[in-house]
C-alpha positions in Angstrom: 75.2 159.8 47.9 74.6 157.0 50.4 72.1 154.3 50.1 69.7 154.4 53.1 68.1 151.1 52.2 71.0 148.9 53.1 70.7 147.5 56.6 73.4 148.2 59.2 74.9 145.1 60.7 73.6 144.4 64.2 76.2 144.0 67.0 76.5 140.4 68.3 75.0 139.8 71.6 75.7 137.3 74.3 78.8 136.1 76.3 80.7 134.9 73.2 80.2 138.0 71.1 83.6 139.6 71.5 85.7 136.5 72.5 88.2 135.2 70.1 89.0 131.5 69.7 92.2 132.0 71.5 90.5 133.6 74.5 87.9 130.8 74.5 90.6 128.1 74.6 92.6 129.9 77.3 89.5 130.3 79.5 88.7 126.6 79.2 92.2 125.6 80.1 92.1 127.9 83.1 89.2 125.9 84.3 90.2 122.4 83.4 93.8 122.3 84.4 93.3 123.3 88.1 90.5 120.7 88.4 92.6 118.0 86.9 95.5 118.8 89.2 93.1 118.8 92.2 91.8 115.3 91.2 95.3 114.0 90.9 96.3 115.3 94.3 93.1 113.9 95.9 93.7 110.5 94.3 97.4 110.3 95.4 96.7 111.4 99.0 94.0 108.8 99.6 91.3 111.3 100.3 89.3 110.2 97.3 89.2 106.6 98.5 88.1 107.7 102.0 85.3 109.8 100.5 84.1 106.9 98.3 84.2 104.5 101.2 82.2 106.9 103.4 79.4 107.2 100.9 79.3 103.6 99.5 79.8 101.5 102.7 76.4 101.1 104.3 74.8 98.9 106.9 74.0 96.2 104.3 77.7 96.2 103.3 78.6 94.4 106.6 77.1 91.2 105.2 78.8 91.5 101.8 82.3 90.0 102.0 83.6 92.0 99.0 82.4 95.4 100.3 83.6 94.6 103.8 87.1 93.5 102.7 87.4 96.7 100.6 86.4 98.8 103.7 88.8 96.9 106.0 91.6 97.2 103.5 91.2 101.0 103.7 90.8 101.0 107.5 93.9 98.8 108.1 96.2 101.0 105.9 94.7 104.3 107.0 95.0 103.5 110.7 98.7 102.5 110.4 98.1 98.9 111.3 100.4 98.0 108.5 102.9 99.9 106.3 102.2 97.8 103.2 100.3 99.2 100.3 96.6 98.2 100.1 97.2 96.1 97.0 99.9 94.1 98.8 97.4 92.8 101.5 95.5 89.5 101.2 92.4 89.0 103.2 91.4 85.4 103.8 87.8 84.9 105.2 87.3 81.8 107.3 84.4 80.0 105.7 83.7 77.8 108.8 82.5 80.7 111.0 78.9 81.6 111.5 77.4 84.2 109.1 77.1 87.0 111.7 80.6 86.8 113.0 83.7 85.8 111.1 87.5 85.8 111.3 89.6 87.3 108.6 93.4 86.7 108.4 95.4 89.6 106.9 98.5 88.5 105.1 101.2 90.0 103.0 101.3 89.2 99.3 104.6 88.2 97.7 103.8 89.0 94.1 104.9 91.9 91.9 106.4 94.8 93.8 105.1 93.7 97.3 107.8 93.6 100.0 107.2 90.0 101.3 109.8 87.3 100.5 108.9 85.4 97.3 106.8 82.3 97.9 105.7 83.2 101.4 102.5 84.6 102.8 103.4 86.0 106.2 100.4 86.5 108.4 100.2 90.0 109.9 97.2 89.6 112.2 93.6 88.4 112.4 90.4 90.4 112.4 87.2 89.3 114.2 84.2 90.9 112.6 80.9 91.0 114.5 78.5 91.9 111.7 75.4 92.2 113.9 77.0 94.9 116.1 79.3 96.3 113.4 82.4 95.8 115.5 85.9 94.9 114.3 88.5 93.4 116.7 92.2 92.8 115.9 94.9 90.8 117.5 97.7 92.9 116.1 100.7 93.0 118.4 99.1 90.5 120.8 98.2 87.2 119.0 95.1 85.6 120.5 94.1 88.7 122.5 91.6 90.8 120.5 91.1 94.5 120.9 89.1 97.1 118.9 90.9 98.5 115.8 91.9 102.1 116.1 
């Protein structure tokens, strides 16, 4: 004789009803690992820095020396104006220039793993920045004669 008063167990509902812990972990890994690899590739290739620069560098950044130098560091290395790594470049802002136009000397650092000879700061080129018109000129390859950066 069977007891008809005992409730029958209800089947579990929802997306996790039939998934085991192992399946749950494997699905998470299948999502996280490709995203992690994608972020590493984007960071190593420099695409991530360009995207950050595109969205953070605004019209007001032309008057902020720190933001402008970070933008120029990316532009100088991205355009092939120098083969040094961005962290091996030293930007020296001339403090005697007027606030709307300034000259910035780009030099090679000689510390750590940077390629410059120890104890020297070779000057690579000078940048003239017209902050009002948002124009950057360089004398790379022709000292004293300025032309727009590529």
